[in-house]
TIMARBA-557064 format. One record per residue: residue number from 1; x, y, z of N, C-alpha, C in turn. Coordinates in nm, 4 decimals, always signed. Atoms other than C-alpha are relative to their C-alpha. Example, Ala and Ser with C-alpha at 12.3 -4.5 7.8 and 13.67 -1.06 7.14 Angstrom:
<recs>
(rec 1, (+0.0890, -0.1190, +0.0000), (+1.2300, -0.4500, +0.7800), (+0.0900, +0.1200, +0.0000))
(rec 2, (-0.0820, -0.1190, -0.0060), (+1.3670, -0.1060, +0.7140), (-0.0770, +0.1090, +0.0730))
</recs>
This chain:
<recs>
(rec 1, (+0.0820, -0.1190, +0.0000), (+0.0000, +0.0000, +0.0000), (+0.0872, +0.1265, +0.0000))
(rec 2, (-0.0898, -0.1142, -0.0083), (+0.2868, +0.2362, +0.0827), (+0.0571, +0.0338, -0.1387))
(rec 3, (-0.0535, -0.0205, +0.1342), (+0.4249, +0.1887, -0.2698), (-0.1008, +0.0715, -0.0891))
(rec 4, (+0.1037, -0.0642, +0.0812), (+0.0937, +0.2849, -0.4314), (-0.0134, +0.1477, +0.0348))
(rec 5, (+0.0109, -0.1394, -0.0439), (+0.0736, +0.6023, -0.2247), (+0.1184, +0.0814, -0.0527))
(rec 6, (-0.1195, -0.0673, +0.0509), (+0.4306, +0.6912, -0.3252), (-0.0159, +0.0329, -0.1485))
(rec 7, (+0.0174, -0.0238, +0.1438), (+0.3455, +0.6535, -0.6953), (-0.1105, +0.1013, -0.0281))
(rec 8, (+0.1085, -0.0977, +0.0171), (+0.0199, +0.8485, -0.6633), (+0.0504, +0.1405, +0.0322))
(rec 9, (-0.0572, -0.1308, -0.0358), (+0.2022, +1.1324, -0.4865), (+0.0976, +0.0486, -0.1066))
(rec 10, (-0.0948, -0.0367, +0.1055), (+0.4770, +1.1273, -0.7500), (-0.0760, +0.0499, -0.1233))
(rec 11, (+0.0840, -0.0400, +0.1131), (+0.2106, +1.1464, -1.0223), (-0.0528, +0.1416, +0.0203))
(rec 12, (+0.0612, -0.1301, -0.0285), (+0.0356, +1.4417, -0.8578), (+0.1033, +0.1123, +0.0039))
(rec 13, (-0.1042, -0.1029, -0.0114), (+0.3557, +1.6322, -0.7781), (+0.0577, +0.0336, -0.1371))
(rec 14, (-0.0594, -0.0260, +0.1315), (+0.5025, +1.5898, -1.1273), (-0.0972, +0.0699, -0.0945))
(rec 15, (+0.0996, -0.0688, +0.0828), (+0.1786, +1.6898, -1.3006), (-0.0122, +0.1454, +0.0448))
(rec 16, (+0.0092, -0.1368, -0.0518), (+0.1530, +1.9939, -1.0740), (+0.1216, +0.0829, -0.0414))
(rec 17, (-0.1223, -0.0724, +0.0366), (+0.5167, +2.0939, -1.1360), (+0.0011, +0.0313, -0.1498))
(rec 18, (+0.0046, -0.0229, +0.1443), (+0.4711, +2.0510, -1.5114), (-0.0957, +0.1135, -0.0344))
(rec 19, (+0.1030, -0.0988, +0.0332), (+0.1524, +2.2561, -1.5231), (+0.0269, +0.1371, +0.0620))
(rec 20, (-0.0168, -0.1268, -0.0714), (+0.2445, +2.5219, -1.2675), (+0.1317, +0.0702, -0.0312))
(rec 21, (-0.1318, -0.0613, +0.0184), (+0.6116, +2.5761, -1.3484), (+0.0493, -0.0122, -0.1440))
(rec 22, (-0.0679, +0.0188, +0.1282), (+0.7518, +2.4221, -1.6665), (-0.0825, +0.0427, -0.1204))
(rec 23, (+0.0822, -0.0471, +0.1120), (+0.4566, +2.5052, -1.8902), (+0.0012, +0.1520, -0.0127))
(rec 24, (+0.0000, -0.1459, +0.0018), (+0.5031, +2.8727, -1.8014), (+0.1397, +0.0598, -0.0129))
(rec 25, (-0.1361, -0.0499, +0.0191), (+0.8814, +2.8993, -1.8335), (+0.0270, +0.0154, -0.1489))
(rec 26, (-0.0314, -0.0241, +0.1397), (+1.0062, +3.0460, -2.1589), (+0.1493, -0.0200, -0.0216))
(rec 27, (-0.1395, +0.0300, +0.0324), (+1.3291, +2.8814, -2.2707), (+0.0280, +0.0274, -0.1475))
(rec 28, (-0.0134, -0.0207, +0.1434), (+1.2779, +2.9904, -2.6303), (-0.0770, -0.1073, -0.0750))
(rec 29, (+0.0781, +0.0905, +0.0847), (+1.1256, +2.8033, -2.9212), (+0.0480, -0.1446, +0.0085))
(rec 30, (-0.0554, +0.1341, +0.0139), (+1.3589, +2.5038, -2.9107), (+0.0017, -0.0837, +0.1269))
(rec 31, (-0.0096, +0.0773, -0.1240), (+1.3464, +2.4011, -2.5449), (-0.1316, +0.0053, +0.0760))
(rec 32, (+0.1258, +0.0131, -0.0743), (+1.0335, +2.2753, -2.3730), (+0.0119, -0.1232, +0.0911))
(rec 33, (-0.0183, +0.1151, -0.0894), (+1.1122, +2.0538, -2.0689), (-0.1331, -0.0641, +0.0389))
(rec 34, (+0.1186, +0.0766, -0.0394), (+0.8581, +1.7823, -1.9935), (+0.0392, -0.0930, +0.1145))
(rec 35, (-0.0462, +0.0721, -0.1181), (+0.9438, +1.6706, -1.6420), (-0.0948, -0.1123, +0.0406))
(rec 36, (+0.0982, +0.1001, -0.0413), (+0.6269, +1.4633, -1.6056), (+0.0355, -0.1415, -0.0433))
(rec 37, (-0.0399, +0.1334, +0.0442), (+0.7906, +1.1739, -1.7920), (+0.0703, -0.0771, +0.1120))
(rec 38, (-0.0664, +0.0656, -0.1129), (+0.9779, +1.1027, -1.4683), (-0.0928, -0.1000, +0.0684))
(rec 39, (+0.0955, +0.0950, -0.0577), (+0.6608, +0.9346, -1.3421), (+0.0095, -0.1353, -0.0708))
(rec 40, (-0.0085, +0.1255, +0.0753), (+0.6829, +0.6730, -1.6202), (+0.1369, -0.0653, +0.0149))
(rec 41, (-0.1354, +0.0539, -0.0123), (+1.0587, +0.6358, -1.5853), (+0.0218, -0.0704, +0.1333))
(rec 42, (-0.0257, +0.0517, -0.1345), (+1.0455, +0.5650, -1.2109), (-0.0916, -0.1157, +0.0412))
(rec 43, (+0.0826, +0.1157, -0.0350), (+0.7815, +0.2906, -1.2210), (+0.0880, -0.1243, +0.0075))
(rec 44, (-0.0834, +0.1198, -0.0148), (+0.9234, -0.0465, -1.1075), (+0.0101, -0.0795, -0.1302))
(rec 45, (-0.0239, +0.0776, +0.1214), (+1.0683, -0.2752, -1.3732), (-0.1029, -0.1107, -0.0200))
(rec 46, (+0.0970, +0.1090, +0.0126), (+0.8103, -0.5443, -1.2966), (-0.1430, +0.0494, -0.0216))
(rec 47, (+0.1336, -0.0527, +0.0281), (+0.5154, -0.3147, -1.3718), (-0.0510, -0.0654, -0.1281))
(rec 48, (+0.0532, +0.0647, +0.1211), (+0.2940, -0.5079, -1.6161), (-0.0164, +0.1014, -0.1139))
(rec 49, (+0.0069, -0.0905, +0.1157), (+0.2920, -0.3634, -1.9679), (-0.1363, +0.0653, -0.0136))
(rec 50, (+0.1345, -0.0578, +0.0127), (-0.0838, -0.3150, -1.9672), (-0.0183, +0.1152, +0.0991))
(rec 51, (+0.0119, -0.1048, -0.1007), (-0.0578, -0.1115, -1.6474), (+0.0835, +0.1226, -0.0385))
(rec 52, (-0.0815, -0.1114, +0.0500), (+0.2257, +0.0987, -1.7929), (-0.0783, +0.0827, -0.1016))
(rec 53, (+0.0757, -0.0691, +0.1044), (+0.0055, +0.1808, -2.0914), (-0.1181, +0.0777, +0.0577))
(rec 54, (+0.1146, -0.0677, -0.0626), (-0.2976, +0.2652, -1.8766), (+0.0468, +0.1228, +0.0775))
(rec 55, (-0.0516, -0.1134, -0.0775), (-0.0930, +0.4855, -1.6422), (+0.0502, +0.1119, -0.0912))
(rec 56, (-0.0472, -0.1004, +0.0955), (+0.0690, +0.6604, -1.9391), (-0.1172, +0.0744, -0.0628))
(rec 57, (+0.1185, -0.0639, +0.0576), (-0.2718, +0.7254, -2.0909), (-0.0641, +0.0966, +0.0995))
(rec 58, (+0.0577, -0.0871, -0.1036), (-0.4042, +0.8665, -1.7625), (+0.0879, +0.1239, +0.0190))
(rec 59, (-0.0930, -0.1122, -0.0150), (-0.0922, +1.0829, -1.7242), (-0.0142, +0.0985, -0.1160))
(rec 60, (+0.0099, -0.0863, +0.1176), (-0.1088, +1.2159, -2.0794), (-0.1345, +0.0690, -0.0114))
(rec 61, (+0.1340, -0.0581, +0.0081), (-0.4839, +1.2696, -2.0699), (-0.0193, +0.1092, +0.1046))
(rec 62, (+0.0074, -0.1025, -0.1046), (-0.4562, +1.4600, -1.7420), (+0.0659, +0.1291, -0.0482))
(rec 63, (-0.0688, -0.1189, +0.0517), (-0.2039, +1.6954, -1.9004), (-0.0762, +0.0613, -0.1168))
(rec 64, (+0.0768, -0.0519, +0.1137), (-0.4108, +1.7247, -2.2186), (-0.1219, +0.0792, +0.0458))
(rec 65, (+0.1174, -0.0704, -0.0522), (-0.7155, +1.8271, -2.0174), (+0.0393, +0.1384, +0.0513))
(rec 66, (-0.0404, -0.1280, -0.0585), (-0.5298, +2.0995, -1.8284), (+0.0676, +0.0930, -0.1002))
(rec 67, (-0.0660, -0.0826, +0.1011), (-0.3369, +2.2187, -2.1345), (-0.0907, +0.0270, -0.1199))
(rec 68, (+0.0950, -0.0136, +0.1116), (-0.6418, +2.2042, -2.3637), (+0.0619, -0.0437, -0.1323))
(rec 69, (-0.0600, +0.0534, +0.1220), (-0.4471, +1.9973, -2.6142), (-0.0778, -0.1241, -0.0444))
(rec 70, (+0.0857, +0.1059, +0.0546), (-0.6079, +1.7387, -2.8427), (+0.0580, -0.1412, +0.0108))
(rec 71, (-0.0459, +0.1372, -0.0199), (-0.4551, +1.4216, -2.6972), (+0.1440, -0.0275, -0.0360))
(rec 72, (-0.1376, +0.0260, +0.0408), (-0.0939, +1.4713, -2.8011), (+0.0868, -0.0476, +0.1161))
(rec 73, (-0.0742, +0.0501, -0.1168), (+0.0416, +1.4211, -2.4478), (-0.0347, -0.1459, +0.0263))
(rec 74, (+0.0426, +0.1387, -0.0207), (-0.1620, +1.1011, -2.4162), (+0.0667, -0.0912, -0.1023))
(rec 75, (-0.0609, +0.0819, +0.1052), (-0.0340, +0.9686, -2.7498), (+0.1498, -0.0176, +0.0237))
(rec 76, (-0.1445, +0.0066, -0.0222), (+0.3292, +1.0532, -2.6739), (+0.0332, -0.0822, +0.1245))
(rec 77, (-0.0247, +0.0747, -0.1243), (+0.3096, +0.9130, -2.3190), (-0.0239, -0.1493, -0.0188))
(rec 78, (+0.0289, +0.1418, +0.0241), (+0.1526, +0.5866, -2.4343), (+0.1106, -0.0628, -0.0838))
(rec 79, (-0.1101, +0.0542, +0.0795), (+0.4247, +0.5409, -2.6970), (+0.1243, -0.0195, +0.0862))
(rec 80, (-0.1145, +0.0143, -0.0909), (+0.6924, +0.6018, -2.4326), (-0.0188, -0.1222, +0.0897))
(rec 81, (+0.0273, +0.1163, -0.0851), (+0.5260, +0.3452, -2.2048), (+0.0139, -0.1294, -0.0791))
(rec 82, (-0.0100, +0.1190, +0.0841), (+0.5115, +0.0998, -2.4945), (+0.1453, -0.0390, -0.0255))
(rec 83, (-0.1394, +0.0337, +0.0317), (+0.8826, +0.1255, -2.5780), (+0.0897, -0.0095, +0.1231))
(rec 84, (-0.0807, +0.0043, -0.1226), (+1.0053, +0.1513, -2.2164), (+0.0593, -0.1387, +0.0267))
(rec 85, (-0.0593, +0.1320, -0.0250), (+1.0444, -0.2278, -2.1673), (+0.1060, -0.0380, -0.1034))
(rec 86, (-0.0979, +0.0307, +0.1040), (+1.2284, -0.2568, -2.5006), (+0.1289, +0.0784, +0.0213))
(rec 87, (-0.1206, -0.0791, -0.0252), (+1.4665, +0.0251, -2.4098), (+0.0773, -0.0554, +0.1194))
(rec 88, (-0.0676, +0.0631, -0.1141), (+1.5399, -0.1436, -2.0775), (+0.0747, -0.1242, -0.0464))
(rec 89, (-0.0654, +0.1204, +0.0526), (+1.6151, -0.4703, -2.2595), (+0.1189, +0.0350, -0.0892))
(rec 90, (-0.1085, -0.0429, +0.0876), (+1.8334, -0.2819, -2.5095), (+0.1210, +0.0469, +0.0809))
(rec 91, (-0.1089, -0.0561, -0.0801), (+2.0385, -0.1007, -2.2452), (+0.0572, -0.1036, +0.0965))
(rec 92, (-0.0414, +0.1031, -0.0955), (+2.0537, -0.4000, -2.0073), (-0.0310, -0.1375, -0.0564))
(rec 93, (+0.0285, +0.1310, +0.0591), (+2.0800, -0.7205, -2.2116), (-0.0117, -0.1108, +0.1058))
(rec 94, (+0.0099, +0.0953, -0.1111), (+2.1360, -0.9155, -1.8895), (-0.0614, +0.0741, +0.1173))
(rec 95, (+0.0645, -0.0642, -0.1158), (+1.9060, -0.8343, -1.6017), (+0.0930, -0.0127, +0.1201))
(rec 96, (-0.0968, -0.0025, -0.1091), (+2.1498, -0.7316, -1.3295), (-0.0620, +0.0484, +0.1304))
(rec 97, (+0.0645, -0.0570, -0.1171), (+1.8900, -0.6195, -1.0766), (-0.1323, -0.0699, +0.0242))
(rec 98, (+0.1277, +0.0571, -0.0410), (+1.5744, -0.7202, -0.8939), (-0.1129, +0.0585, -0.0843))
(rec 99, (+0.1135, -0.0452, +0.0808), (+1.2449, -0.6959, -1.0834), (-0.0794, +0.1122, +0.0671))
(rec 100, (+0.0708, -0.1073, -0.0707), (+1.1033, -0.4627, -0.8130), (+0.0749, +0.1327, -0.0054))
(rec 101, (-0.0838, -0.1189, +0.0062), (+1.3778, -0.2115, -0.8869), (-0.0688, +0.1118, -0.0766))
(rec 102, (+0.0415, -0.1198, +0.0729), (+1.2773, +0.1404, -0.9817), (+0.1246, +0.0543, -0.0686))
(rec 103, (-0.1179, -0.0543, +0.0675), (+1.5112, +0.2821, -1.2453), (+0.0570, +0.1200, +0.0758))
(rec 104, (-0.0663, -0.1082, -0.0728), (+1.7646, +0.5044, -1.0723), (+0.1479, +0.0013, -0.0357))
(rec 105, (-0.1440, -0.0092, +0.0217), (+2.1217, +0.6242, -1.0974), (+0.0720, -0.1019, +0.0873))
(rec 106, (-0.0636, +0.0955, -0.0910), (+2.2092, +0.4070, -0.7968), (-0.0036, -0.1421, -0.0552))
(rec 107, (+0.0134, +0.1373, +0.0494), (+2.0807, +0.0873, -0.9601), (+0.0498, -0.0171, -0.1433))
(rec 108, (-0.0375, +0.0116, +0.1411), (+2.1461, +0.1571, -1.3298), (+0.1425, +0.0474, -0.0261))
(rec 109, (-0.1253, -0.0684, +0.0282), (+2.4652, +0.3597, -1.2994), (-0.0307, +0.1279, -0.0757))
(rec 110, (+0.0283, -0.1312, +0.0591), (+2.4933, +0.7184, -1.4214), (-0.0162, -0.0077, -0.1512))
(rec 111, (+0.0018, +0.0021, +0.1466), (+2.5708, +0.6445, -1.7862), (-0.1239, -0.0714, -0.0538))
(rec 112, (+0.1168, +0.0750, +0.0478), (+2.2987, +0.3826, -1.8337), (-0.1304, +0.0731, +0.0312))
(rec 113, (+0.1201, -0.0754, -0.0343), (+2.0383, +0.5907, -1.6500), (-0.0152, +0.1202, -0.0926))
(rec 114, (+0.0041, -0.1159, +0.0895), (+2.1297, +0.8939, -1.8614), (-0.0472, -0.0410, -0.1390))
(rec 115, (+0.0391, +0.0474, +0.1336), (+2.0980, +0.6967, -2.1871), (-0.1462, -0.0436, -0.0009))
(rec 116, (+0.1394, +0.0445, -0.0135), (+1.7718, +0.5323, -2.0740), (-0.0945, +0.1199, +0.0009))
(rec 117, (+0.0833, -0.1197, -0.0111), (+1.6262, +0.8714, -1.9827), (+0.0006, +0.0800, -0.1296))
(rec 118, (-0.0111, -0.0778, +0.1233), (+1.7543, +1.0444, -2.2959), (-0.0797, -0.0635, -0.1138))
(rec 119, (+0.0758, +0.0688, +0.1058), (+1.6052, +0.7814, -2.5285), (-0.1491, +0.0259, +0.0161))
(rec 120, (+0.1444, -0.0134, -0.0207), (+1.2610, +0.7983, -2.3723), (-0.0461, +0.1455, -0.0055))
(rec 121, (+0.0401, -0.1409, +0.0090), (+1.2557, +1.1769, -2.3378), (+0.0052, +0.0483, -0.1445))
(rec 122, (-0.0036, -0.0375, +0.1417), (+1.3602, +1.2130, -2.7018), (-0.1250, -0.0500, -0.0723))
(rec 123, (+0.1206, +0.0548, +0.0638), (+1.0768, +0.9844, -2.8141), (-0.1222, +0.0823, +0.0396))
(rec 124, (+0.1129, -0.0798, -0.0472), (+0.8287, +1.1765, -2.5985), (-0.0055, +0.1355, -0.0712))
(rec 125, (-0.0032, -0.1323, +0.0625), (+0.9385, +1.5144, -2.7353), (-0.0238, -0.0085, -0.1506))
(rec 126, (+0.0157, +0.0110, +0.1451), (+0.9609, +1.3979, -3.0965), (-0.1462, -0.0239, -0.0376))
(rec 127, (+0.1403, +0.0289, +0.0305), (+0.6104, +1.2500, -3.0986), (-0.0870, +0.1209, +0.0324))
(rec 128, (+0.0789, -0.1166, -0.0405), (+0.4683, +1.5483, -2.9121), (+0.0137, +0.1144, -0.1011))
(rec 129, (-0.0214, -0.1106, +0.0935), (+0.6269, +1.8061, -3.1455), (-0.0486, -0.0346, -0.1401))
(rec 130, (+0.0477, +0.0397, +0.1326), (+0.5478, +1.6058, -3.4589), (-0.1524, +0.0078, -0.0074))
(rec 131, (+0.1464, -0.0062, -0.0004), (+0.1813, +1.5694, -3.3641), (-0.0505, +0.1441, +0.0099))
(rec 132, (+0.0372, -0.1412, -0.0123), (+0.1706, +1.9376, -3.2759), (+0.0033, +0.0701, -0.1361))
(rec 133, (-0.0177, -0.0636, +0.1308), (+0.2959, +2.0428, -3.6218), (-0.0663, -0.0828, -0.1098))
(rec 134, (+0.0532, +0.0983, +0.0945), (+0.1926, +1.7306, -3.8191), (+0.0324, +0.0371, -0.1443))
(rec 135, (-0.0449, -0.0399, +0.1326), (+0.4001, +1.8283, -4.1193), (+0.1441, -0.0481, -0.0190))
(rec 136, (-0.1341, +0.0507, +0.0252), (+0.7014, +1.6526, -4.2705), (+0.0956, +0.1098, -0.0471))
(rec 137, (-0.0853, -0.1110, +0.0427), (+0.8291, +1.9852, -4.4077), (+0.0788, +0.0584, +0.1168))
(rec 138, (-0.0631, -0.0554, -0.1198), (+0.9192, +2.0846, -4.0513), (+0.0830, -0.1043, +0.0758))
(rec 139, (-0.0682, +0.1103, -0.0682), (+1.1004, +1.7569, -3.9714), (+0.1346, +0.0417, +0.0593))
(rec 140, (-0.1286, -0.0471, -0.0514), (+1.4393, +1.9283, -3.9311), (-0.0160, +0.0788, +0.1290))
(rec 141, (+0.0259, -0.0788, -0.1213), (+1.3028, +2.1783, -3.6800), (-0.0505, -0.0889, +0.1128))
(rec 142, (+0.0532, +0.0918, -0.1012), (+1.1157, +1.9008, -3.5017), (+0.1134, -0.0796, +0.0633))
(rec 143, (-0.1139, +0.0766, -0.0527), (+1.4365, +1.6966, -3.4680), (+0.0876, +0.0855, +0.0910))
(rec 144, (-0.0842, -0.0891, -0.0814), (+1.6404, +1.9923, -3.3392), (-0.0707, +0.0336, +0.1307))
(rec 145, (+0.0778, -0.0352, -0.1194), (+1.3656, +2.0954, -3.0993), (-0.0113, -0.1200, +0.0945))
(rec 146, (+0.0109, +0.1219, -0.0813), (+1.3246, +1.7347, -2.9809), (+0.1310, -0.0313, +0.0705))
(rec 147, (-0.1309, +0.0269, -0.0609), (+1.6969, +1.6867, -2.9226), (+0.0317, +0.0997, +0.1105))
(rec 148, (-0.0295, -0.1025, -0.1009), (+1.7362, +2.0167, -2.7371), (-0.0884, -0.0183, +0.1233))
(rec 149, (+0.0923, +0.0169, -0.1125), (+1.4273, +1.9608, -2.5232), (+0.0283, -0.1284, +0.0768))
(rec 150, (-0.0299, +0.1273, -0.0660), (+1.5156, +1.5973, -2.4536), (+0.1263, +0.0111, +0.0844))
(rec 151, (-0.1242, -0.0151, -0.0750), (+1.8668, +1.6924, -2.3458), (-0.0227, +0.0810, +0.1278))
(rec 152, (+0.0284, -0.0828, -0.1181), (+1.7438, +1.9670, -2.1098), (-0.0870, -0.0769, +0.0991))
(rec 153, (+0.0859, +0.0796, -0.0880), (+1.4690, +1.7410, -1.9722), (+0.0804, -0.1085, +0.0697))
(rec 154, (-0.0839, +0.1047, -0.0591), (+1.7222, +1.4622, -1.9170), (+0.0899, +0.0580, +0.1085))
(rec 155, (-0.0831, -0.0640, -0.1031), (+1.9543, +1.6989, -1.7302), (-0.0822, +0.0336, +0.1239))
(rec 156, (+0.0878, -0.0302, -0.1140), (+1.6637, +1.8130, -1.5115), (-0.0365, -0.1270, +0.0768))
(rec 157, (+0.0355, +0.1264, -0.0654), (+1.5628, +1.4522, -1.4410), (+0.1188, -0.0546, +0.0779))
(rec 158, (-0.1203, +0.0454, -0.0713), (+1.9211, +1.3596, -1.3497), (+0.0211, +0.0847, +0.1251))
(rec 159, (-0.0124, -0.0880, -0.1164), (+1.9346, +1.6623, -1.1192), (-0.1017, -0.0374, +0.1081))
(rec 160, (+0.1039, +0.0422, -0.0953), (+1.6049, +1.5610, -0.9551), (+0.0373, -0.1339, +0.0622))
(rec 161, (-0.0416, +0.1320, -0.0486), (+1.7332, +1.2045, -0.9261), (+0.1115, +0.0136, +0.1041))
(rec 162, (-0.1118, -0.0177, -0.0932), (+2.0550, +1.3192, -0.7579), (-0.0437, +0.0683, +0.1295))
(rec 163, (+0.0436, -0.0742, -0.1184), (+1.8734, +1.5544, -0.5198), (-0.1015, -0.0752, +0.0857))
(rec 164, (+0.1132, +0.0545, -0.0752), (+1.5670, +1.3509, -0.4211), (-0.0101, -0.1522, +0.0046))
(rec 165, (+0.0222, +0.1442, +0.0072), (+1.5968, +0.9839, -0.5165), (+0.1231, -0.0841, +0.0316))
(rec 166, (-0.1194, +0.0779, -0.0349), (+1.9436, +0.8820, -0.3982), (-0.0282, -0.0848, +0.1224))
(rec 167, (+0.0173, +0.0884, -0.1155), (+1.9504, +0.5866, -0.1619), (+0.0945, +0.0438, +0.1102))
(rec 168, (-0.0819, -0.0353, -0.1160), (+2.0759, +0.6647, +0.1837), (+0.0896, -0.1187, +0.0334))
(rec 169, (-0.0903, +0.1105, -0.0320), (+2.3875, +0.4612, +0.2650), (+0.0131, -0.0194, +0.1484))
</recs>
């Protein structure tokens, strides 16, 4: 029960931070941090795929409702949830940790956690920006914007991870 409460609180806090802070910060056209993806990244490795997809849909739909967007957060979040298990298998061919593990710098190592986070944040940003524009003529701008935003979001997530999610020794 304690685990469920932790995830619900994480969901609420990240959605609030996204809506109250990051949606109102102006980093220019090319950078748009989406910190809410941290909720999907920090779910335990043994989370069933169907539950990942449902939680991603709820997360994205919640943001779409508050941002008055036509489902692009839901679509991008569901795709991230869908590829999350494959990215874990790609980065960690041999399972070196317990299935109850939540992805973290302590368990994955800095480099692997950074790559894992960067891949998923890039996918989230690319799908979100592509659906927003929905035009192949703007693909170059979409790629640049996705890379810049994914890199900044990844740095923010690593900073949050180092400040709040480190295991006490």
